C-alpha positions as MATLAB code, in Angstrom:
seq = 'MDATEHDPRVGGLSSAAVSALQQQYGLNRLPTAHAPRWWQQLLAQFRNTLIAILLAAALLSLVLGHLVDGAVIGTVILINTLLGFVQENRAEKAVQALQSFLAPRVLVRRDGVWQPLPAEALVPGDWVRVENGARISADMRLLEAHALRVDESLLTGESVPVDKTTSGDAGELLLRAGTLVTGGDGVGQVTATGSATEIGRIHQLMGTTLTMRSPLLERISRLSRTLAFAVVLLAAIAAGVAWWRGEALEFALLAAISLAVAIIPEGLPAVISVTLALGVQRMAQRGAIVRRLPAVETLGTVTVICTDKTGTLTENRMTVQDLALADDSPALLQRALRIMILCNDAQLRTDKSGIGDPLEQALLRYAGTHGADVDALRMKSPRVDARPFSHEQPFMATRHGDGIAIKGAPEWVLQRCQRMATASGVAEVVPAYWHKVTADMATAGMRTLALASAVEGQWETLDDGGWTWLGVVALLDPPRAAVPAAIAACRSAGIRVIMVTGDHPQTAATIARQVGILEDGPAAVVDHAQWAGANAEKRQVLARDAVVFARVQPADKLELVQTLQASGEVVAMTGDGVNDAPALRRAQIGVAMGQSGSDVAREAAAMVLSDDNFAHIATAVAEGRHIYDNIRRTTFFMLPTNFSEGLVIFFAVLSGMTLPITPLQILWVNTITASTLTLAFAFMGADKGVMERKPRPAREALIPGTLWWRIIGLSTFLVITVFVVFFGDATQHSDSHAHTLAVNALVGMEAGILLAMYGRWRGDRGDVVLVVAMLAALIAQGLFSGLPFFQRVFATTAMGGTDMGIIAVCTALAWMAGKLAAPPQAV';
ca = [
      62.691  145.668  111.304;
      65.533  146.825  109.123;
      65.121  144.864  105.893;
      68.712  145.493  104.834;
      70.209  144.338  108.122;
      68.036  141.272  108.605;
      66.903  140.281  105.137;
      67.589  136.504  104.982;
      68.533  136.818  101.323;
      71.709  138.693  102.239;
      72.529  137.367  105.750;
      74.269  134.320  107.149;
      77.844  133.172  107.734;
      80.562  132.151  105.301;
      82.132  128.688  105.336;
      85.411  130.137  106.595;
      83.696  131.851  109.515;
      81.766  128.681  110.368;
      84.963  126.610  110.458;
      86.603  129.000  112.913;
      83.503  129.170  115.108;
      83.156  125.376  115.208;
      86.712  125.097  116.488;
      85.939  127.674  119.139;
      82.520  126.434  120.299;
      82.434  122.758  119.235;
      79.335  120.842  118.200;
      75.880  122.005  119.194;
      75.133  119.178  121.629;
      73.534  119.203  125.028;
      75.445  117.629  127.913;
      74.560  113.964  128.372;
      74.735  111.646  131.342;
      77.772  109.390  131.554;
      77.058  105.864  130.373;
      77.772  103.025  132.823;
      81.339  101.748  132.629;
      81.926   98.340  131.099;
      82.581   96.722  134.462;
      79.328   98.151  135.811;
      77.451   96.665  132.863;
      79.184   93.334  133.488;
      78.274   93.307  137.176;
      74.698   94.141  136.242;
      74.460   90.710  134.612;
      74.729   89.123  138.077;
      71.569   90.879  139.270;
      69.575   88.266  137.346;
      67.637   86.017  139.762;
      68.541   82.838  137.899;
      72.252   83.704  137.833;
      72.050   84.359  141.575;
      70.675   80.846  142.134;
      73.508   79.356  140.073;
      76.044   81.344  142.092;
      74.517   79.976  145.276;
      74.814   76.463  143.838;
      78.494   77.028  143.022;
      79.239   78.333  146.528;
      77.354   75.437  148.097;
      79.401   72.962  146.032;
      82.609   74.589  147.265;
      81.396   74.494  150.880;
      80.619   70.776  150.553;
      84.143   70.166  149.325;
      83.291   69.508  145.685;
      85.915   71.927  144.439;
      85.856   70.772  140.803;
      82.077   70.958  140.636;
      82.050   74.409  142.208;
      84.832   75.688  139.973;
      83.191   74.371  136.801;
      79.787   75.780  137.763;
      81.464   79.140  138.434;
      83.327   78.991  135.128;
      80.178   78.216  133.168;
      78.336   81.022  134.961;
      81.152   83.371  133.964;
      81.012   82.190  130.354;
      77.244   82.699  130.171;
      77.541   86.063  131.905;
      80.234   87.217  129.483;
      78.108   85.974  126.600;
      75.106   87.923  127.901;
      77.233   91.013  128.501;
      78.729   90.990  125.000;
      75.419   90.255  123.269;
      73.346   92.786  125.183;
      76.051   95.468  124.977;
      76.294   95.073  121.216;
      72.515   95.034  120.931;
      72.186   98.224  123.002;
      74.786  100.060  120.951;
      73.336   98.863  117.658;
      69.844  100.078  118.521;
      71.009  103.395  119.958;
      73.116  103.997  116.845;
      69.860  104.154  114.881;
      69.081  107.447  116.609;
      71.544  109.137  114.254;
      68.888  108.652  111.565;
      66.573  110.812  113.661;
      69.025  113.633  114.393;
      67.194  116.973  113.973;
      67.976  119.046  110.895;
      67.606  122.788  110.424;
      67.494  125.226  107.526;
      70.576  127.473  107.774;
      71.809  130.431  105.725;
      75.441  129.725  104.743;
      77.438  131.368  101.934;
      74.330  133.251  100.850;
      72.264  130.063  100.336;
      69.651  128.390  102.533;
      70.658  124.763  103.120;
      69.465  121.913  105.372;
      72.100  120.862  107.933;
      72.260  118.746  111.105;
      71.327  120.821  114.149;
      74.626  119.906  115.801;
      76.459  121.890  113.071;
      75.017  125.222  114.248;
      77.416  127.882  115.520;
      76.814  131.321  117.078;
      75.988  133.804  114.328;
      74.159  131.312  112.080;
      70.861  132.404  110.579;
      68.203  129.703  111.029;
      64.683  129.462  109.624;
      62.145  128.106  112.117;
      58.663  126.905  111.244;
      55.578  125.299  112.732;
      56.333  121.966  114.408;
      60.088  122.524  114.722;
      61.988  122.237  117.981;
      64.436  125.096  118.476;
      67.974  123.682  118.362;
      69.940  126.589  119.873;
      69.370  129.848  121.702;
      68.561  132.574  119.138;
      67.702  136.218  118.743;
      64.654  136.714  116.543;
      65.230  138.586  113.269;
      61.977  137.937  111.434;
      58.605  136.601  112.630;
      55.290  135.799  110.943;
      52.529  134.922  113.436;
      55.199  133.041  115.388;
      54.135  131.250  118.586;
      56.433  129.152  120.771;
      55.690  126.630  123.526;
      58.252  127.345  126.275;
      56.764  124.987  128.875;
      59.944  122.889  128.898;
      61.759  125.822  130.493;
      59.056  127.929  132.134;
      56.321  125.431  132.962;
      53.775  127.708  131.271;
      51.500  125.650  129.034;
      50.216  128.596  126.965;
      52.349  129.302  123.844;
      54.074  132.700  123.742;
      53.808  135.161  120.850;
      57.198  136.100  119.404;
      57.781  139.368  117.557;
      60.765  141.454  116.516;
      59.252  144.582  118.024;
      58.462  143.267  121.498;
      60.409  143.094  124.746;
      63.531  141.006  125.332;
      61.506  137.865  126.092;
      59.618  138.108  122.810;
      62.892  138.485  120.906;
      64.496  135.311  122.294;
      64.087  131.755  121.049;
      65.452  129.177  123.485;
      66.835  125.750  122.682;
      64.431  122.934  123.441;
      61.277  125.023  123.005;
      58.718  124.228  120.345;
      57.253  126.294  117.498;
      53.468  125.814  117.593;
      52.521  128.283  114.889;
      53.902  130.598  112.215;
      57.501  130.870  111.095;
      60.494  133.147  111.332;
      64.259  133.602  111.150;
      66.586  133.693  114.150;
      70.290  134.315  114.671;
      72.064  131.814  116.925;
      73.463  133.340  120.107;
      74.463  130.207  122.062;
      74.885  126.484  121.339;
      75.311  123.257  123.295;
      76.047  123.602  126.992;
      76.090  127.414  126.667;
      72.326  127.497  126.031;
      69.903  127.974  128.885;
      68.720  124.392  128.696;
      72.322  123.222  128.550;
      73.219  125.140  131.662;
      70.494  123.435  133.677;
      71.474  120.014  132.256;
      68.169  119.015  130.709;
      67.832  116.841  127.639;
      65.677  117.289  124.595;
      63.567  114.508  123.201;
      63.671  110.848  124.137;
      66.117  108.022  123.713;
      65.563  104.410  122.858;
      66.083  101.817  125.544;
      66.561   98.118  125.121;
      63.857   97.435  127.727;
      60.413   96.539  126.430;
      57.255   94.810  127.676;
      58.446   91.610  126.014;
      61.712   91.652  127.944;
      59.739   92.439  131.084;
      57.599   89.355  130.434;
      60.753   87.309  129.985;
      62.034   88.695  133.293;
      58.783   87.700  134.977;
      59.090   84.245  133.417;
      62.617   84.027  134.820;
      61.374   84.938  138.282;
      58.606   82.338  138.020;
      61.165   79.742  136.959;
      63.381   80.785  139.868;
      60.511   80.144  142.277;
      59.828   76.779  140.630;
      63.535   75.900  140.793;
      63.736   76.659  144.504;
      60.525   74.735  145.190;
      61.509   71.645  143.192;
      65.042   71.720  144.577;
      63.662   71.830  148.108;
      61.315   68.928  147.353;
      64.146   66.874  145.817;
      66.473   67.586  148.733;
      63.736   66.836  151.259;
      62.798   63.546  149.598;
      66.444   62.474  149.395;
      67.030   63.340  153.067;
      63.745   61.625  154.108;
      64.840   58.441  152.339;
      67.932   58.399  154.491;
      70.425   59.876  152.043;
      73.271   61.945  153.423;
      72.694   65.703  153.698;
      75.516   66.235  151.228;
      73.739   64.096  148.633;
      70.453   65.892  149.240;
      72.092   69.280  148.739;
      73.901   68.093  145.616;
      70.557   66.903  144.240;
      69.134   70.353  144.827;
      72.142   71.912  143.097;
      71.766   69.584  140.139;
      68.103   70.432  139.704;
      68.752   74.178  139.917;
      71.533   73.960  137.366;
      69.340   71.907  135.038;
      66.163   73.984  134.832;
      67.590   77.506  134.614;
      67.740   78.903  130.990;
      70.392   81.464  131.859;
      71.074   82.455  128.244;
      67.473   83.278  127.272;
      67.375   87.077  127.987;
      70.629   87.712  126.105;
      69.518   85.785  123.019;
      66.188   87.627  122.940;
      67.977   90.988  123.217;
      70.122   90.079  120.220;
      67.020   89.014  118.264;
      65.354   92.370  118.949;
      68.484   94.343  118.057;
      69.011   92.508  114.784;
      65.347   93.023  113.925;
      65.326   96.778  114.445;
      68.552   97.058  112.447;
      66.918   95.240  109.539;
      63.898   97.527  109.804;
      66.131  100.613  109.742;
      67.933   99.336  106.649;
      64.519   99.061  104.971;
      63.463  102.584  105.893;
      61.495  102.064  109.149;
      63.341  103.395  112.197;
      62.030  102.188  115.554;
      62.130  104.752  118.363;
      60.491  102.599  121.022;
      61.020   98.858  121.289;
      57.419   98.019  122.295;
      56.542   98.932  118.704;
      58.365   95.796  117.524;
      55.954   93.591  119.455;
      52.870   95.654  118.577;
      53.537   95.568  114.827;
      52.447   91.939  114.687;
      49.037   92.816  116.145;
      48.145   95.790  113.864;
      44.736   95.400  112.220;
      44.293   98.890  110.678;
      46.794  101.262  109.079;
      45.629  104.868  108.682;
      47.955  106.513  106.187;
      48.392  109.968  104.747;
      48.358  110.354  100.967;
      50.882  112.987   99.947;
      54.442  111.708  100.056;
      53.427  108.436  101.713;
      51.256  106.800   99.080;
      52.486  109.210   96.411;
      55.998  110.252   95.384;
      55.701  113.823   96.704;
      57.209  114.826   93.348;
      54.667  117.349   92.164;
      54.330  118.984   88.782;
      51.804  121.591   87.684;
      49.542  120.000   85.074;
      46.997  122.748   84.511;
      46.225  126.340   85.419;
      42.589  127.397   85.045;
      42.041  131.176   84.804;
      39.090  133.308   83.726;
      40.717  133.720   80.289;
      43.994  132.995   78.481;
      45.365  136.527   78.459;
      49.129  136.950   79.142;
      48.415  139.656   81.709;
      46.257  137.331   83.806;
      48.875  134.584   83.551;
      51.527  136.979   84.859;
      49.324  137.884   87.814;
      48.880  134.179   88.618;
      52.636  133.544   88.316;
      53.261  136.467   90.666;
      51.037  134.844   93.325;
      52.828  131.484   92.864;
      56.221  133.126   93.445;
      55.480  135.573   96.246;
      53.122  133.430   98.337;
      55.789  130.754   98.529;
      58.495  129.766  101.045;
      60.402  127.349   98.783;
      63.651  128.054   96.948;
      65.181  126.583   93.816;
      68.907  126.015   93.436;
      70.795  126.599   90.208;
      70.712  122.831   89.539;
      66.877  122.977   89.718;
      66.803  121.038   92.996;
      64.831  122.766   95.718;
      64.404  123.472   99.403;
      60.982  123.532  100.986;
      57.550  122.084  100.333;
      57.482  120.046   97.071;
      54.187  121.696   96.110;
      55.723  125.153   96.398;
      58.807  124.004   94.501;
      56.503  122.835   91.695;
      54.880  126.277   91.547;
      58.289  127.963   91.222;
      59.362  125.575   88.453;
      56.128  126.238   86.575;
      56.614  129.986   86.919;
      60.205  129.686   85.706;
      59.231  127.701   82.614;
      56.729  130.448   81.729;
      59.324  133.196   81.735;
      59.054  134.535   85.279;
      62.252  135.611   87.077;
      61.711  134.320   90.613;
      64.604  136.130   92.314;
      63.980  139.419   90.552;
      60.281  139.468   91.469;
      61.036  138.668   95.115;
      63.618  141.442   95.259;
      61.196  143.899   93.640;
      58.308  142.973   95.991;
      59.914  141.931   99.306;
      57.751  140.239  101.877;
      56.620  142.483  104.720;
      54.512  139.997  106.671;
      52.949  136.564  106.284;
      50.064  134.350  107.435;
      51.236  130.706  107.421;
      48.955  127.901  106.323;
      47.083  126.124  109.118;
      44.546  123.311  109.242;
      42.046  125.642  110.891;
      42.494  128.237  108.122;
      43.754  126.364  105.048;
      45.365  129.233  103.188;
      48.647  131.126  103.130;
      48.914  134.868  102.612;
      51.933  137.133  102.199;
      51.943  140.890  102.486;
      53.976  143.040  100.117;
      54.201  146.760   99.503;
      52.125  146.410   96.340;
      49.468  143.959   97.537;
      48.636  140.651   99.202;
      49.226  137.229   97.607;
      46.999  134.306   98.674;
      46.868  130.600   97.925;
      44.880  127.823   99.607;
      42.097  125.241   99.494;
      39.756  126.199   96.609;
      36.485  125.886   98.531;
      37.866  127.973  101.413;
      39.357  130.698   99.210;
      36.319  130.832   96.936;
      34.013  131.613   99.888;
      36.069  134.750  100.615;
      36.277  136.094   97.061;
      33.802  138.755   95.951;
      35.168  139.269   92.461;
      37.231  137.524   89.783;
      40.204  138.879   87.856;
      39.884  139.011   84.077;
      41.902  140.454   81.203;
      39.710  143.536   81.182;
      39.620  144.048   84.947;
      37.267  142.291   87.330;
      33.989  140.438   87.023;
      31.532  138.664   89.256;
      32.855  135.279   90.412;
      30.655  132.271   89.621;
      31.178  129.701   92.409;
      29.290  126.876   90.661;
      31.577  127.078   87.628;
      34.770  127.008   89.691;
      33.480  124.197   91.881;
      32.987  122.131   88.724;
      36.476  123.011   87.454;
      37.988  121.980   90.759;
      35.954  118.762   90.897;
      37.022  117.766   87.364;
      40.666  118.269   88.293;
      40.240  116.265   91.505;
      38.482  113.437   89.688;
      41.557  113.145   87.467;
      43.655  112.632   90.606;
      45.032  116.159   90.670;
      45.735  118.166   93.793;
      44.052  121.559   93.532;
      45.155  124.952   94.820;
      43.370  128.284   94.490;
      45.129  131.598   93.758;
      43.766  134.941   94.923;
      44.847  138.481   95.795;
      43.866  141.378   98.004;
      44.896  144.982   98.325;
      47.521  145.941  100.891;
      45.004  147.775  103.066;
      43.025  144.575  103.705;
      45.802  142.870  105.701;
      44.395  143.600  109.167;
      40.902  142.460  108.128;
      41.942  139.622  105.860;
      39.626  137.093  107.516;
      36.639  139.190  106.520;
      37.094  138.248  102.859;
      36.613  140.592   99.949;
      39.449  138.951   97.969;
      39.908  138.772   94.212;
      39.817  135.294   92.648;
      42.454  134.428   90.024;
      42.057  130.711   89.335;
      42.957  127.135   90.219;
      46.239  125.230   89.841;
      46.151  121.456   89.287;
      49.197  119.478   90.404;
      49.971  115.834   89.772;
      51.657  113.718   92.436;
      51.882  110.150   91.049;
      51.523  107.115   93.352;
      54.711  105.359   94.419;
      55.363  102.293   92.311;
      55.764   99.958   95.310;
      52.586  101.051   97.107;
      49.941   98.872   95.331;
      51.911   95.691   96.110;
      52.401   96.817   99.722;
      48.679   97.469  100.147;
      47.877   94.088   98.620;
      50.311   92.489  101.083;
      48.588   94.248  103.977;
      45.205   93.051  102.787;
      46.411   89.442  102.577;
      47.803   89.857  106.100;
      44.349   90.795  107.413;
      45.198   94.490  107.750;
      42.788   97.173  106.520;
      44.385  100.275  104.977;
      42.577  103.613  105.331;
      43.646  106.803  103.550;
      43.443  109.887  105.781;
      44.198  113.093  103.885;
      43.523  116.800  103.791;
      43.004  116.698  100.022;
      39.788  117.061   98.040;
      37.546  113.952   98.364;
      37.612  113.230   94.632;
      41.412  113.571   94.445;
      41.714  111.209   97.388;
      39.286  108.701   95.866;
      41.143  108.655   92.536;
      44.529  108.019   94.134;
      42.956  105.436   96.472;
      41.672  103.513   93.444;
      45.044  103.706   91.723;
      46.906  102.182   94.682;
      44.259   99.566   95.504;
      42.765  101.012   98.695;
      39.403  101.757   97.088;
      37.874   98.948   95.083;
      35.616   99.492   92.083;
      32.090  100.445   93.010;
      30.598  103.131   95.242;
      33.278  105.336   96.726;
      33.572  104.689  100.468;
      34.748  108.261  101.055;
      33.997  110.374  104.124;
      34.835  114.081  104.367;
      35.270  116.316  107.406;
      31.693  117.586  107.356;
      30.241  114.057  107.412;
      32.541  112.966  110.220;
      32.049  116.074  112.346;
      28.255  115.809  112.009;
      28.067  112.132  112.987;
      27.275  110.876  116.481;
      29.332  108.152  118.189;
      27.223  105.312  116.786;
      27.355  106.678  113.241;
      31.121  107.182  113.534;
      31.509  103.506  114.399;
      29.773  102.676  111.115;
      31.837  105.189  109.117;
      35.108  103.916  110.623;
      34.099  100.360  109.810;
      32.976  100.913  106.225;
      34.974  103.853  104.827;
      38.486  103.493  103.451;
      39.083  107.159  102.520;
      38.764  110.151  104.863;
      39.256  113.472  103.038;
      39.623  117.103  104.073;
      40.382  115.849  107.583;
      41.372  118.121  110.445;
      44.018  116.992  113.002;
      41.261  116.477  115.570;
      39.544  114.113  113.117;
      42.632  111.884  113.129;
      42.559  111.551  116.894;
      38.820  110.868  116.924;
      39.202  108.267  114.154;
      41.918  106.462  116.124;
      39.745  106.478  119.254;
      36.724  105.199  117.313;
      38.696  102.372  115.724;
      40.233  101.399  119.064;
      36.791  101.358  120.677;
      35.871   98.741  118.063;
      38.791   96.566  119.144;
      41.163   97.534  116.331;
      44.938   97.884  116.790;
      45.806  101.071  114.886;
      48.913  102.352  113.148;
      48.547  106.056  112.270;
      50.844  108.181  110.119;
      51.352  111.894  110.654;
      53.786  114.715  109.939;
      52.518  117.918  111.554;
      52.617  119.263  115.077;
      48.830  118.861  115.307;
      49.136  115.159  114.447;
      51.039  114.437  117.683;
      47.941  113.554  119.786;
      46.795  110.990  117.214;
      50.315  109.561  116.903;
      50.549  109.168  120.670;
      47.084  107.629  120.953;
      47.597  105.064  118.183;
      49.240  101.805  119.197;
      51.834  102.534  116.502;
      52.424  106.182  115.681;
      54.356  106.533  112.418;
      56.050  109.860  111.643;
      57.526  111.039  108.373;
      61.325  111.282  108.366;
      61.574  113.797  105.516;
      58.444  115.934  105.732;
      57.588  115.327  109.384;
      57.944  117.906  112.121;
      60.163  117.376  115.156;
      57.068  117.099  117.329;
      55.569  114.355  115.168;
      58.811  112.375  115.231;
      59.052  112.690  119.002;
      55.458  111.509  119.448;
      55.832  108.528  117.110;
      56.987  105.021  117.886;
      58.419  104.623  114.388;
      59.790  106.975  111.719;
      59.802  106.349  107.962;
      63.136  107.559  106.613;
      61.724  108.472  103.183;
      57.985  108.746  104.016;
      57.194  105.651  101.901;
      54.097  103.614  102.812;
      55.764  100.441  101.542;
      58.093  100.641  104.552;
      55.102  100.343  106.898;
      54.158   97.031  105.305;
      57.794   95.955  105.501;
      57.917   96.912  109.178;
      54.771   94.896  109.926;
      56.314   91.871  108.235;
      59.578   92.376  110.135;
      57.711   92.803  113.424;
      55.958   89.490  112.854;
      59.281   87.921  111.888;
      61.005   89.136  115.070;
      58.179   87.912  117.290;
      58.177   84.509  115.565;
      61.914   84.138  116.213;
      61.585   85.151  119.864;
      58.739   82.697  120.335;
      60.818   79.956  118.717;
      63.787   80.780  120.956;
      61.674   80.569  124.089;
      59.846   77.468  122.891;
      63.178   75.769  122.139;
      64.914   76.592  125.419;
      62.079   75.798  127.819;
      61.553   72.078  127.001;
      65.302   71.412  126.828;
      65.858   72.955  130.256;
      62.687   71.473  131.709;
      63.679   68.003  130.532;
      67.105   68.310  132.160;
      65.514   69.338  135.447;
      62.872   66.621  135.294;
      65.549   63.991  134.678;
      67.219   65.022  137.945;
      63.923   65.359  139.803;
      62.556   61.925  138.880;
      65.927   60.268  139.445;
      66.098   61.676  142.975;
      62.472   60.815  143.764;
      62.953   57.220  142.591;
      66.387   56.799  144.129;
      67.989   56.002  140.765;
      71.420   57.098  139.555;
      71.456   60.558  137.910;
      71.555   59.980  134.116;
      73.393   63.309  133.690;
      75.597   64.957  136.314;
      75.258   68.626  137.306;
      78.494   69.564  135.494;
      77.366   67.805  132.354;
      74.026   69.657  132.476;
      75.866   72.957  132.721;
      77.865   71.941  129.676;
      74.679   71.194  127.736;
      73.155   74.548  128.760;
      76.263   76.416  127.647;
      76.312   74.684  124.257;
      72.600   75.386  123.845;
      72.809   79.100  124.727;
      76.080   79.938  122.968;
      75.599   78.027  119.711;
      72.301   76.353  118.873;
      69.898   79.006  120.168;
      71.627   81.855  118.313;
      70.445   80.344  115.032;
      66.951   81.658  115.815;
      68.233   85.230  116.239;
      69.455   85.280  112.615;
      66.676   83.142  111.156;
      64.902   84.525  108.077;
      61.175   85.196  107.891;
      58.596   82.503  107.190;
      57.255   82.394  103.665;
      53.695   83.122  104.789;
      54.456   85.801  107.371;
      52.137   88.264  105.591;
      49.488   85.693  104.739;
      48.129   85.109  108.231;
      45.839   87.246  110.340;
      47.243   89.650  112.946;
      48.213   88.145  116.284;
      45.691   88.880  119.088;
      46.998   91.852  121.071;
      46.701   90.091  124.432;
      48.060   86.736  123.300;
      50.799   85.398  125.578;
      54.299   84.774  124.267;
      53.676   81.085  124.945;
      49.900   80.475  124.623;
      48.211   77.644  126.494;
      48.244   75.314  123.491;
      52.009   75.691  123.164;
      52.541   74.907  126.856;
      51.015   71.481  126.219;
      53.452   71.010  123.345;
      56.331   72.005  125.619;
      55.190   69.478  128.213;
      54.904   66.783  125.548;
      58.350   67.554  124.127;
      59.886   67.642  127.624;
      58.329   64.265  128.405;
      59.789   62.764  125.229;
      63.262   64.053  126.074;
      63.082   62.792  129.682;
      61.990   59.298  128.676;
      64.609   59.065  125.943;
      67.449   60.160  128.252;
      66.408   57.570  130.870;
      66.163   54.796  128.243;
      69.546   55.668  126.725;
      71.318   55.938  130.087;
      69.948   52.823  131.771;
      70.072   50.796  128.579;
      73.760   51.600  128.171;
      74.534   51.258  131.905;
      73.656   47.523  131.745;
      76.539   46.968  129.309;
      79.061   49.741  130.073;
      80.284   51.876  132.932;
      78.276   54.717  134.390;
      80.814   57.116  132.878;
      80.115   55.740  129.407;
      76.348   55.847  129.992;
      76.567   59.453  131.241;
      78.551   60.454  128.155;
      76.116   58.735  125.800;
      73.118   60.353  127.542;
      74.678   63.829  127.244;
      75.512   63.367  123.562;
      72.058   61.969  122.894;
      70.485   64.986  124.625;
      72.552   67.480  122.607;
      71.760   65.533  119.452;
      68.055   65.646  120.265;
      68.262   69.399  120.878;
      69.896   69.768  117.458;
      67.108   67.664  115.922;
      64.432   69.832  117.532;
      66.256   72.950  116.331;
      66.258   71.672  112.742;
      62.567   70.796  113.001;
      61.661   74.252  114.282;
      63.931   76.017  111.801;
      62.010   74.415  108.977;
      62.885   75.148  105.374;
      66.155   76.631  104.158;
      65.708   80.305  103.451;
      68.836   81.156  101.475;
      69.916   83.930  103.852;
      72.371   84.596  106.670;
      70.267   82.518  109.060;
      71.112   79.354  107.111;
      74.823   80.099  107.449;
      74.494   80.720  111.207;
      72.550   77.458  111.576;
      75.267   75.446  109.823;
      77.995   77.122  111.883;
      76.046   76.505  115.102;
      75.585   72.834  114.242;
      79.275   72.396  113.387;
      80.301   74.217  116.577;
      78.070   71.950  118.678;
      79.432   68.858  116.908;
      83.040   69.905  117.484;
      82.293   70.809  121.111;
      80.726   67.412  121.762;
      83.693   65.697  120.141;
      86.048   67.531  122.514;
      83.714   66.860  125.441;
      83.813   63.111  124.809;
      87.325   62.556  123.490;
      89.699   65.197  124.891;
      91.493   63.941  128.063;
      91.098   67.278  129.860;
      87.320   67.257  129.402;
      87.184   63.577  130.260;
      88.816   64.302  133.638;
      86.642   67.320  134.404;
      83.280   65.942  133.223;
      83.930   62.210  133.789;
      83.307   61.297  130.147;
      84.614   58.634  127.770;
      85.057   58.357  124.017;
      82.115   57.245  121.887;
      82.211   54.333  119.457;
      80.410   53.555  116.219;
      77.416   51.947  117.945;
      77.132   54.969  120.218;
      77.103   57.256  117.200;
      74.274   55.216  115.745;
      72.244   55.544  118.948;
      72.840   59.310  118.984;
      71.764   59.547  115.327;
      68.550   57.610  116.028;
      67.760   59.869  118.994;
      68.396   62.931  116.838;
      66.051   61.642  114.128;
      63.322   60.817  116.659;
      63.681   64.277  118.188;
      63.393   65.861  114.727;
      60.080   64.056  114.219;
      58.877   64.991  117.724;
      59.910   68.601  117.054;
      57.937   68.666  113.825;
      54.846   67.537  115.713;
      55.332   69.931  118.627;
      56.814   73.017  116.951;
      54.779   76.270  116.756;
      52.598   76.497  113.621;
      54.930   79.038  111.955;
      57.866   76.598  111.917;
      57.133   74.896  108.612;
];
């Protein structure tokens, strides 16, 4: 290639040119499908089986001539439908808005400087650097390539990656949007963006999007369908019994309507959607961005977290602490600094901030502090070709007109060196000595990197060795301050933390001790050789006992996940490279790095850490448990209240007694419950001991068998109390007064159960929502009983002081019953 024409140090667009091109071509976005219109989303609410049953009840009431009943049932259905529409629409938008955190970014040459920008800012003519693991964001013409391979299966269907060169045919020169870099790196010039790209023209989308549907919501839907079947069955039994006893057909049908209206928890799906949406928003604010909603449920069941070291447990803020060479001569130091600068893809800005790998930035800073002129040396010895680092061959090499610069894993590089550079020339390399130097550095918690060189003529046979050894660099990457506490929290939550790293075993062990993963005593450290040489049975033992896996290959990560899962563990695995994708997909929770992670890793993961910090994983686990607790509370609260209403109707019809609560009054209670009281659980703060209990069994039902017995017991208490209140009052007052007292007592008891399940005050927004919900319910019941309009519609009367006392007693009894029946977390 023509170095002058395509040298990335002198290419790229100016800001003025970019502004004009953006006005001409717009943002670099692929065409998207049109979202459903608001009225379509609203109508979708009526596809719910339970809502359909309520609609049938309203129509049947109108057919029987009960116009007020039918109109009120229809109105309440509309209110609940609007509530569900608003809540779910807001939840959907809130969760989808989190995808902006995951928008792809690219390295672009603008105004003579490489800078990271959102991919949507690309315009034709931009110069873009592409590297292993990146997804191409626009159609490009290749300007520079170093062992570049691209997976084009998205467009061509061919699964074998294609080699890309600047000297090949037209196909080898083109990079197409949506394809994936699987090896090497290069520079391309954008030729088309957005809908003008090939993938845009055929209307395909990159990546995945988050949907509000999850297995939990599917289970709720199945529960709704089961309830619908039970409603129809019980309604048919009630109507049949009433008709068999000689009641009029109209009465029998009204009994069926009443029972249907009573049992159906029409607001449950909407409240759960809001709870999920609020939870994932909180997680995003704390640095853990959920890409797939099933991850929220799975977080509470995680038993093992396999985490990377660099940047996750450590700060990824590296500094060179030591440079070990054969001697202290200035000439040898200059040769080492030359390798650090040339075999390096990072860049430093004038303000000393950098672009690229933090390790490579640290090497440039070290070279600069020792008098080296980075830009001048790179201009004097321009790069001709390069061999990128890979897990299979852990070294990087760059070819220049005056030689080859190499850096990589010390043990790998040392095996390929036949001689050692000294002040006087070259000498025989002594592997045992350098192994000890490297081990001492690693024991001190340093990351080690070997420096070597080769003559220009060795480029084609570089794998054969024959290199010249220069020395070893030791870099310090301190642990993040919040990590030890996060690991301690995981341990108290019954979660084992395993470090999985490509670093030297002794470096890994030292950092593991510092953060609390590795306790004092024998180091439970396994390296790649031990793992690869173990059979399946031995691997089970290693996975059970070891807490540090060092010098791992990407395939080791996948095998470790599979081994842990075979032992019954629920695994969360972190990863950042393209080769980590299989392990991320296989783990129950794949966690990608938001800053250092590749596009492929982020696409494969269920969750992304915005700043690569391990502490956010622990926070996400706690939040996942918190969300699940609140959803369980919501379901546990709504089921007995609705069941009790239905059972009141059912037993009254079977026994031939007067209905303690009319169908319209039951609808009122359901509306108050769904629109006010239940929402308190969506905003409720976490339990104090959320990270002090063992992980939830993966196959545990939302409502386990033991809780169903509590629901039955609570429902029985509510049914008996409503009957006692109604018939006790009916002996002294009118049925209208008794109905009103029974309704107020039922709402009061629901409030008492809510307070019992809410438990302690948490000092957060949930407390405020609870108080507002209680006040709203109190005001609503006051209007229900005392406002003439509501009195005419619902056949109610005003309550007196004695009535208030009865309601207060019922509320207190319900609070005590709720304390006895509430799930264990509600304390």
